[in-house]
BASE-387782 format. One record per residue: residue in one letter; x, y, z of N, C-alpha, C, CB in turn. Coordinates in steps of 0.001 Angstrom, whole numbers, plus 500000, padded with zeros to 6 digits. Each point is the difference from the previous one (the first is absolute). Glycine has a CB too. Example, Ala and Ser with C-alpha at 12.3 -4.5 7.8 and 13.67 -1.06 7.14 Angstrom:
2
A513190494310507800499110501190500000500900501200500000498108498827501246/S501542502223498034500820501190500060499230501090500730501184499372497855/
end
This chain:
354
M501511495322506812499530498794500428501083498839500482498113500703498421/T502061498911502941500990499113500198499589498720499456500767501202501902/I500525497919498239499801498563499599498973499191500984502484500077499022/A497701500450502005498885499334501117498606500211499759501559500361501682/E497938500756497938498695500612499580499808499167498534500280502699501318/I500607497199497962499757499002498870499575498622500385501647501221498817/N499180498165502046499833498906500687498749499879500458502076500022500469/L497379500788500298498694500066500695498938499891499297500877501171501355/I499280499598497298499053499750499097499833498996499311500148501697500019/E500729497770499798499982498306499697499257499281500937502186500005499110/R498126500080502046499454499180501090498225500275500247502717500160501175/L497237501312498667498521500147500157499355499572498889500209501760501376/T500060498035497508499128499585498704500093498617499467500277502236499361/Q500270496934501537500353498824499743498632499267499926502367500240501056/Q496653499923499790498753499358499742498988500633498916500349499295502364/F500207501816497183498954500618498830499854499334498832500505501990500676/R498430497881498684500086499332498726500189501151498880498466497930500871/R502195502004498025500541501002499123498752499759499018502928499993500362/S496816501253498743498777499874499314500296499576498575498914501716501481/P500435497362497942500483499691498728500174501033498879499038498046500682/L500303503040499888499972501183499075501360501051500038497296499786500371/Q503151499806500834501174500758500340501297499811499298498940499984501977/V501405500860497270501575500158498984501172499455501059499316502596498398/N501050498227502325500957500184501041500041498901501133499691502406499462/R501423497100500718500185499510501312500511500821501153500275498191498735/L499653501487502483500416500598500989501176500705499984498837498571500824/Q501061502399499428501419500997500108500409500430498579501028498704502132/E498226500834496999500662500306498319499562501196499372499992497659499473/A499139503299501189499604501055499185499565500968501215499239498621497622/D500927502643502368499690501128500930498502499994500188502005501428499254/A497319498047499637498371500162500213499499498592499659499703502646499263/E499168496853501104499603498866499335499350499996499020500129499336501562/I500061499747497404499691500269498466498963498660500085502608501276498593/I496104499255500695498879499192499959499370499792498560499662500788502356/R500213498180497091499339500026498968498268500116500006502223498794499423/L497302502043500109498509500161499890499323499007499486500308502024499803/D500238497596499069499164498956499363501147498882499132497646501978499732/P502324497101500945501047498841499473500379500032498631499075498573501535/R500108501787497507500237499927498638500174501492499495498660497728499790/G501282503169501086500248501483499446501479500306500493497338500918500160/S502915500527499190501314500383500394500144501176500863500601499034498026/V497996501492502746500166501054500974500154499337501286498690501657498730/C502243498831501949500298499741501507499624501144501025501907498599499134/L497824500740502011499617501272501208501318499788500819496995499938500356/A503612501283499889501011500148500716499553500705501293501446499946497960/V498898499265503261499410500560501573501027499919500931497704499182499766/T502359501512501240500838500129500899499838500785501083501054499476498446/T499499500317502797499386500750500969501341500286500799497397498942500007/D502584502382500721501065500278500783499577500894501302501454499781497815/S499403500143503015499593500954501374500909501020500467498924498132500808/I500836502846499612500635500978500331500069499877501502499376501288497957/V501474497941502822500085499826501530501060500429500649498863498327499740/E502597500971499789501111500456500896500544501001500038500305498458499948/E499431502195498497500222501420499776499590500653500784500023499849498241/I498589500013502317499126500934500940500521499916501241497977499743498863/A502063498938501532500466499759501490501312500477500438498720498109499859/S502152502108499241501543500191500255499798501535499972501418497750498786/G497909502875500617499725501506499936500846500318498563499790500626502970/L500486498343496198500736500665498755499004501011498875501654497614500206/Y497072501915500212498982500717499070499129500415501139500063498621497600/E500236502720502460499353501053501224498644500966498968503045500466501817/D497297499920497230499484500820499159498785499059499476502291501478499466/P496186498711500856499054499375499565499848500028498263499058500521502500/Y501480500488496897499878500044498479500955498714499651499607502878499607/L501565497112500789500908499160499647499250498424500027502010501811500958/V497414498078500427499574498742500373498759499594499025500866500424502523/G498542500256496881498520499763499251500813499691498482497832502006501535/W503189499142498128500950499595498616500569498845500252500655502149499331/M499892497185501468500858498834499907498993498751500053502141501235501173/T496558498998499388499237498991500295499479499663498305499315500790502935/V500617500151496342499567499500498771501288499666499063497736501391500285/M503499499591499979500992499547498926500781498757500321500223502331499408/A499848496967501899500539498954500244499434498852499138500490500985502172/N498189499311497761498806498831499305500091499998498550498195500386501777/M501904501069497782499960500085498585501544499499499410498041502106500170/S502816498298500742501584499561499460500033498719499726501180501482501289/D497980497486499809499975498708499473499148499655498698500423499555502342/L498571501095497308499489499784498630500964500531498817497653500181501081/A502944500998499281501065500441499042501211498772499760499486502670500898/A500685496616499873501325498886499886499330498927499236501359500385502376/V497479499501497364499370498762499309499337500551498629499451498684502401/G500936502688497559499385500721498607498477500121499810501979499055498905/A497296501082502394498813500202499989499658501417499778499869498084501274/I498609502015497980499517501159499657499066500087501464500158499925496943/P499740501159503951499233499731500970498591500473499966501997499931501035/L497185499318499555498504500259500034499532501025501321499693497425498808/G500877502211502236499890500834501224500637499452501267497949500784499017/I501444499597501941500574499389501375498834500330501544502936500596498707/L497114498209501767499125500094500918500693500350501439498543498410498521/I501076502110502432500861500580501044499413499545501292500681502035498633/S499947497461502438499510499716501181501009501081500706499027497276499725/E499710503430501389500794500795500938499403499715501461500537501892498136/V500817497835502497499464499851501709500617501301500817500113497041500065/L498990503704500126500341501276500752499801499777501450499324501444498090/P501636499146502627499928500199501407498953501015500335502365499395500205/D497080500432501032498905501206500319500583501048500158498564498861501017/G500960502383498752500498501453500176500904500393498959499810499827502354/V500051499443496350500900500435499218499640501509499411500528497449499580/P500317503645500580499567501299499573499410499974498424501863501029501732/Q496884499659498211499630500145498882500718500547498832498427499958501342/D502552500794499008500786500784498875501106498851499506499722502716501153/W500908496561499593500886498957499821499382498774499050501006500740502371/L497511499097498210499504499002499154499586500301498584499383499175502029/A500166502440497610499817500153498913501413500018499079497789501052500928/E503369499641499691501346499453499272500147498763499410500876501194501421/L498901497959499784500110498420499418499082499776498852500497499063502298/Q498243501373497674499189499517498902500404500832498794498045499273501514/R502504501729498650500704501096498445501261499232499633499388502797500802/G501274496686500067501137499138499730499792498908498841500556500392502459/I498270498733498079499367498909499604499521500301498331499247499421502762/E500173501872497315499531500429498679500682500374499021498640500459501030/K502335500447499406501287500433499326500803498832499565500063502034501367/A500001496858499141500856499103499463499201499014499014501511500269502123/C497242499788498159499246499204498800499975500900498890498466498632501436/E501214502740498710500297500810498740501207499928499071498800501296501297/A502200498766499470501327499738499247499997498678499522501265501518501333/C498090497471498827500036498678499927498831499777498674500810499515502908/G498561501584497010498660499947499127499040498982500367501248500762498172/S498641498890503006499064498988500615499062500721500991501756498110499770/F497739501020501069498713500409500895499946498976501152498544500974497953/V500984499628503035499478499238501366498942499413499766500762501386501428/L499002497386498259498852499199499435498933499744501441501749498623497787/G498969501261503488499172499941501315501063499381500899497450499672499027/G501754499717501955501145499790501299498940499601501206502128502101499277/D498794498116501892499491499830501146500430500852501089499725497981499183/T499689502608501801500345500550501083499855499552501218499747501338498782/N501096498832502316499677499432501281500905500864500763499320497526499415/T500469502376502035500840500707500995500917498742500590498093502097500648/G503059498527500028500646499184500667501061500488501056499425498770498064/G501454500453502162501003500857500965501491500711499189499078498078502127/Q500617501423496752501113500258499329499583500429498684501305498469501305/L499487502670497970499943500451498602500317498813498844500750502382501032/M498382497056498234500528499132498891499247500079498874500839498552501461/L499998501461497337499201500289498535500565498812499249499817502826499867/T499100496529499411500334498841499204499353500328498340499913498214502479/G500675501476496659499447500512498728500029498287499366501101503155499710/C498046496877499416499774498801499011499799500468498597498932498667501802/A502074501320497278499743500653498733499712498704498962501649502311500577/L497762498141498652499714499236498820500233500670498603498397498926501491/G502087500109497670500420500315498540499657498932499000501858501288500909/T498256499019497909500109498952498920501166500028499170497741500043499952/T502738498651499670501060499706499095499516499136499038501640500314501584/S499331499037497514499624499136499135500872498893500047499025501645498755/R500715496900500584500680498948500262501115500315499035498126498364500828/E501880502232498274500950500051498818501185500910500491498071499715498104/R501762501242503251500967501124500058500213499743501729499080502002497654/L500907496686502499500053499670501634501610500565500758498233497430499433/L501816503105501414501102500622500759500039499382501244499841502088498925/S501370497311501494500113499714501298501327500051500529498148498790499696/R502280500410501677501055500225500670500656498610498991499179501392502877/T500323497659496505501082498976499663500154500245498264499292497977502236/G501802501448497486500257499864498486501264500694499671497560499919499442/A503401500504501604501306500640499784500891498660499856499591502431501452/H501383497810497371500938498893499495501421500968500236498212498428497905/A502717500649502040501550500644499736500243500631498812500854498359501202/G499679502609498775500113500931498640498947500865499803501109498349498903/D497618501580501911499320501273499880500400501402500715498369498308499683/R501198502612499801500652501439500611498808500194501254501226501420497343/L499610499429503608499146500490501182499666501482500031501042498211501266/Y497952502072498535499432501667500213499172500188501098499910500398497687/V499903501027502479499254500326500971499452501523499269501421498465502236/T497220501480498450499296501331499138500536501316500732497546498698499337/G503251501389501790500423501391500415500961499718500982497894501234499572/F502696500185500976501063499707500975499299499515501243501622501749499058/L499559497640501778499640499006501274500440500789501438500537497591498418/G498743501769502435500617500527501470499338501399500426502438498864499472/V496661501492500069499367501297500466499093499486501252499951501314497460/G499368497486502484499284499791501091500629499567501335498512499591498305/N502967499807501370500601500040501180500539501191500889500309498128498897/A500048502752499858500410501243500414498945500653500888501373500167497947/F497321499764501757498932500680500660500066499188501391498429500747497754/A501465498230502480500105499098501092501264500363500943498839498180498480/L502001502147500955501488500234500508499883501367500705501333498673498002/E497788502370501365499965501097500346498948500326501254500864500307497599/H498195498810502124498875499770501206500598499689501363498404499034498302/F502353499808501327500407499279501254501369500253500574498548498337499192/M502446502073500152501114500866500605500042501487499943501120498149499488/N498180502409499763499807501760500122501172500293499524498595500519502038/H501866498818496704500908500620499083499482500626498551501505498345501194/H498819503081498653499312500411499115501279500304498958497731500842501530/N501824499609497121500668500091499096500804501340500133498428498461498803/G501155502265501751500558501346500158499017500884500947501171499800497573/P499170501404502641499068500810500847498855500310499219501756500971501312/G496889498795499832498635500195498961499731498768499110500486502555499770/E500454496758499878499844498925498742499301498580500934502615500980498155/T496496498564501030499317498790500401499926499334498753498691500851501937/V501243497795498424499824498794498778498323500039499476502088498115501295/S497670502072497527498670500079499566499790498671499364499934502532499694/Y499058496952500934499603498501499869498357500178499672502006498825501906/Q497713500843496847498602499805499657500116498931498568499079502725501127/P501371496121498844500035499107498858498744499909499157501577498780501304/F498562500951497502498969499646499302500231498498499566499580502467499323/A499087497102500371500274498537499434500210500035498503498544498944501801/R502409500377497815500624500054498529498688499127499075503151499915500866/L495721500546498914499109499167499544500294500252498363498181500068502252/R502122500905497221500344500387498750501039499180499521499301502143500426/E501662497757500147501176499158499894499795498413500023501094501971501093/G498123497935499918499727498315500084499247499722498813499826499696502573/Q499244501162497076498962499444498697501001499798498614497573501593500949/S503335499470499181500779500184498643501368498853500039499239502971499838/I501033496283501209500741498915499874499644498812500223501197501283500324/A497446498505499739499025499104500269500238499066498500498149501746501809/G502330497144497859500485499374498968501045499984499316498425500105500091/I502263500664500613501658500439499657500757499551501086499589502142498759/A500232498094502494500888499583501128499736498554500407500058502375500826/S500937497084499748500047498643500002499610499733501575501872499684497890/A498359501140502933499789499986501485499809501538500494501509497727500275/C497584502465500857499917501129500549499657499923501299499602500806498082/M500616500296502824499431500097501060500360501305500643499893497609500065/D499285503137500936500368501468500266500792500050501352497840500923498736/T502697500359501356501166499725501085499226500764501236502537499995498316/S496329499582502075499557500456501210500543499622501543498235500060498358/D502627499012501500500631499398500824501391500588500151498550498140499530/G502033502601499489501234500233499740500871499253498821499633500567502325/A501287500131497209500736499280498798500424498672500085500731501970499576/L500255497943501477500587498610500264499078499004500553502048501076500386/T496976498993500342498812498939500078499429499882498789499451500444502181/T499956500336496892499573499480498644501013499236499293498587501858499822/L502588498547500199501032499107499191500072498616500757501521502114499169/D498856497840502108499824498650500749498574499054499615501383501351502044/Q497560499488497942498867499053499976499906499381498392498623501477502107/L501731499728497055500162499433498627500979498920499787499379502105499327/M501650497832501281501263498966499949499117498688500237502259501582501103/R497049498335500233499566498977500603498979499351499271500662500963501910/I498218499782497518499253499357498810500252499789499138499011500510500466/N502157499916498779500385499890498573501312498954500080499073502659499216/H501433497121501761501153499309500469501307500407498955498332497921501076/V501795503458498759500838500474499193500804501287501040498345499173497533/G502484501213502079500736501247500420500064501295499429501051498452500608/F499486502571499974499983501471499303501240500536500408497512500508500043/E503098500001498841501210500609500083499810501541499706501158497773499346/I499048503310501590499651501313499680501263500494499686498004500285501369/D502106500276497051501388500647499908499734501355499770501212498079499106/S497551502538501363499826501254500109500882500662501332497609499502498722/D502917501681501240500636500473501058498684500111501056502165501300498570/V498084498556502554498885499975501024499371501757500163501385497548501481/E499511503597498641499486501171499957499306500297499014501443500486501109/S498892499165497650499298500281498721498491499510500182502262499716498545/I497495499259502074498394499385500012499373500360501113500455498060498853/L500174502731502192499474500676501102499003501386499724502237498974501083/H496771500935499543499280501589499827500918500918500684497451499295500082/P502380501819499123501051501223500824499948500258501560499689501278497870/Q498810498231502358499724500446501435500574498782500871497712501510499427/A502627497520499730500373498871500944501420500131500206498231498419499256/R502449501988499606501540500221500054500180501204501157500486499304497189/L498848501625502872500019501111500732499617499480501688499285501615497572/A499794497712502621499811499055501270501238499184500388497594499761499354/A502977499740499848501101499210500411500928500754500542499626498514498487/E500925502515500789500996500743500082499697500737501478500427500159497210/G498386500277503120499459500904501128500180499179501120498286501308498752/A501487497389501093500028498775501313501296499488500050497662499101499750/D503629501200499147501127499445500014499912498632499698500667501594501400/L498398497932497655499740498590499862500619499445498725497895500298501293/P502405498704498567500684499319498517498337500033498967502513497714501395/P497932502988497415498826500322499120499195498625499727501329502075498829/W499129496828501141499501499028499549498787499482501078502333499613498619/L497926500618502817499246499845500996498291500275499726502340500600501263/L497965500448497867498301500565499865499248499000498956500616502837500295/L500141496193499069499374499017499281499478498664500803501469500988498166/A499189499129503237499774498846500744498818499971500808502224499795499969/G497326501267500446498895500381500902498704499275499455501110502366500597/Q497984497610500236498672499093499312498744501153500051500744497165501086/H499693504021498881498863501103499631500318500397498362499833501169502782/G499417498395496677500434500129498297499367501140499298500143497510499780/E499770502619499028499732501353499168499033499544498886502438501177500410/F497092497633499533499046499500499126500270500310498656498494500122501668/E502560499532497876500458499842498480499936498707499662501473501756500009/L498690497822498725499669498690499715501569499664499295496912500170499663/M503399498831501032501128499238499546499797498815498958500805500654502217/F499738499158496668499707498929499249501269499698499019497399500579500241/T502271498104499286501105499341498808499271499948498866501350498469501382/V499549501651497711499555499970498554501124499340498933498554502223500633/S500988496997498649500950498954499221500875500990498967498113497706500069/P503002501837499391500635500854499211499268500221498809501979499367500941/E497347499713498531498936500150498813499250500949499935499900498147499948/N499370502234501488498954500885500316500612501437500390498526497937500771/E502619502151499523500560501109500480499820501170499205501438498618500998/M498637501465497521499961500996499361498095500332499564503042499355499212/K496141499717500911498841500182500044499519500674501453499945498096498191/L500850501688502855499631500873501408500316501328499742500526498248501644/L500682501868497727500264501317500112499006501021498839502639499063500933/E497156500336498247499138500583498959498579500377500513501296498631498324/T498270500212502450498590500189500627499939500980501065499534497745499513/A501687502362501368500074500768501069500192501717499265501144497640501751/D499289502404497227500340501337499326498662500352499665502377499626499021/R496965499487500677498439500436499193499083500362501312500023498066497617/S500371501212503485499054500423501073500392500948500871499237498055499887/N502095502715499563500488501080500836500712499618501320498164501230498998/W502402497894501108500678499676501417501448499393499415497543499326501674/Q503309500580499293501502499529499945500504498992500835500337502032499428/P499854496899499953500584498580500947501340500208500616498891498342498409/F501416501295502511501247500064500583500769498837500167499122501687500947/R501713497946498308500728498822499930501163499694500928499271500243497862/L500016498532503171500762499807501050501225498983499747497895500595501299/G501769498437498045501185498746499800499316499291499227501244499767502067/R499185498847498413499485498849499283499667498671500938501404500973497972/V497961498057501492499538498933500619501437498706499688496864500952499590/I503243498435501415501291499117500130499311498890500424501930501580500611/R498954497267499115499714498552500272500012499684501579501101499399497659/C499862501098502966500424499847501422498916500559500769502444500140499582/E497040499501501487499057500597500616500673500926501251498325497984499166/E501822503043500535500736500956500722499664501416499289501927498198500713/I498306502924500354499859501255499750501301500772499857497908499724501093/R502503500649497964501567500651499781499828501557499841501018497805498634/L499505503009502341500068501411499843501603500328499958497574500441501282/P502527500814497880501351500357500035500212501076501052500245499368497597/L500477500103503399500482500942501101501324500124500397498096499606500705/Y502394501615499430501396500109500357501056499180499188499046500445502188/G500538499871496514500961499587498974500149498484499519501107501921500971/R497831497574499678499745498601499636498730499264500161502100500047500471/E497893498966498470498276499243500302500097499385501143499267499350497750/T499485500871502987499780499642501260498827498929499806500856502332501121/V499209496616499652498771499178500110499470500181501382500792498300498317/L497824502536501669499403500195501166498934498761500496500405502572499346/D499694497472502055499113498714500659498600500980500157502147498216501689/T497231501608497202498633500827499908498886499232500944500526500840497346/G499551497898502940499105499422501014500530500590501476499522497680498431/K501559502484501987500230500610501242499725501270499939501495498581500531/I498668502451498413499446501141499887498349500307500252502040499984498549/R497446499017500769498142499906500160499504499820501517499775498627497585/N501112500411502858499575499576501397500408500771501300500078497916498882/L500805503122500572500476501037501147498762500855500720502314500299498557/S496854500043500877498864500768500279499209499262501212499911500899497449/A500018497737501990499186499349501143500788499509501405498529499196497954/E502840500618501779500850499742501070500074501383500815501352498079498657/C498789503010500755500167501204501073498210500689500345503041500775498756/G496097498874500399498698500730500406500057501120499938499463498723501201/S500282502331499910499957501362499809501197500758500537497621499726500033/E503592499257500238501166500635500371500680500669498617500270498244502138/I499440502879497478500411500496498924501573500153499869497752501000500009/Q502769499675501374501265499998500001500887498524499877499349502182501276/R500214497165499376500608498457499634500044499584498896499374499382501602/Y499061500910497435500082499594498607501182500679499206497486499645500119/I502591501517499850500951500621499295501505499501500476498253502004499688/H501806498002501455501621499113500471500114498912499402500137500576502158/E498933498662497607500384498281499434499914500493498637498825497932501754/L500615502893497483500112500277498612501486500593499829497323500434499675/C502915500404501080501604500372500035500921498921500374499388502205500650/L500429496763499953500914499426500185500062498681498738499860501027502732/I498872499073496501500261499158498939500884500662498949497862498889500482/D501986502402499671500881501008498958501427499688500374498270502112499831/T502026498095501340501502499734500621500563498391499286499292501499502774/T499897497796497069500165498686499545500307500083498496498447499061501815/C500832501711497376500005500330498659501646500811499731496883500223499966/K503328500646500957500859500928499855501319499050500090498488502148500968/K501700496641499849501026499128500097500027498958498797499871500390502517/G499179499556496646500043499218498849499379498582500200502024501329499356/A497645498415501898499372498747500588498588499477499006500914500942502705/L499365497972496847498734499460499152498599499747501248501957498470497850/Q497256502108501630498793500093501032499106498953499976500063502219499839/Y499609497252498932498639499452499373499949498677500914500082500983497204/V498940498926503310499456498589500656498405499819499753501875500167502008/Y497883498885497410498448499869499281499104499324501354500885499366496964/S498708501954503797499082499530501180498733500236499698501510500401501609/
end
C-alpha cells in the first residue's frame, strides 16, 4: 500500500464516527478490534479485503489461487491481531460466461484455504458484473488481555518475522518479467496465514503487522505508526526465501530489491521487548515454529539495511510510492528501483521522511 493510499483512507474516513467499543484507532491494526461487552474481555476481530488488482493485472490467473488468496489475505489480517478465526463471508462478482470448471476451481481454492485455516465460509453474496472481483470479510475472536496491534514498538525492542521474505515479489517478478529460476522451474506461491504464530505471540509481542504489501512497506508503516526506526542487522540474503534469492539471480537484480516490491508473502513481522524475548522463543518452540530475528528497534525514524559493506538508510517512503508513480509500467518500476540501488552502492544517504 502506497503512502498516497494511506492518505486517501484517512480522507475517506474523516466523517465516520468511531465506535466506542472499538479498541484500535485508524491504521493501528490489520483487523478492527471491537469489544463485544464493555465489561467483558472477549473482542471481535473483523477485516475485509478484496482480490481485484491481482486479477486485473493478470498476476492471479489460476482460479484456485484466486480463491485461496481471497481467504488467506483476510485470515492473515486476523493472524496479525492474534485472533482465532470464526469464519469468512465471501462476495463474488462473476462475469457472464465464466466456464463451469473454472468456477469449480475457484470454489475449491476457497474451501481448501478455509480448511487449512480451520475455518469455514459462513455466507456471502454473488453478483454478475463486467469484471471478476472477490471480496472476503473474516471474523475472529481475541481478548483484551492479549491484544496485538501495529502499535507498541519501542526503541530497544527486537524485530522478528515468522518466515523467509521475498517470495511474493519473486512470484510477481517471474510472472511479469518471465524470469524463471531455471529450466522448467517456477516460483511456488501459495502463502498460509500465520494464525498459529499470531495466537502464540499475542500478549508477548509489542507490535505486529503482516507482510502482505512487502517487507519494506511493512517496516515503513510500523515506523510511521510507532515513531521509531528499524535496524536490520541480518544479512539480506539470509532472510530471503530461497526462491527469492534464485529469482533475483535469474533476473540479475540486487537481492534486497525482493524486499522492496509490494506483493508480499503474508508473514508476520513483529517486535518484542528484551524482557519478553526468551518467553517468545520458548512459546514458539512449544508451538513448533521458529521466529527469524531481523534486527532491532531504534529511536531515529529510519530504516537501516546492511548493503554493500555498509549500513544504508533507505528512503522507504520513496520505495513505497514507486508503484503508484509507475502504474502498470513494470519495466520502469524495476528501473527506478535499480536507480535507488545505484545510489546505495555509492553510499549516499537516501532517507527522506515523505
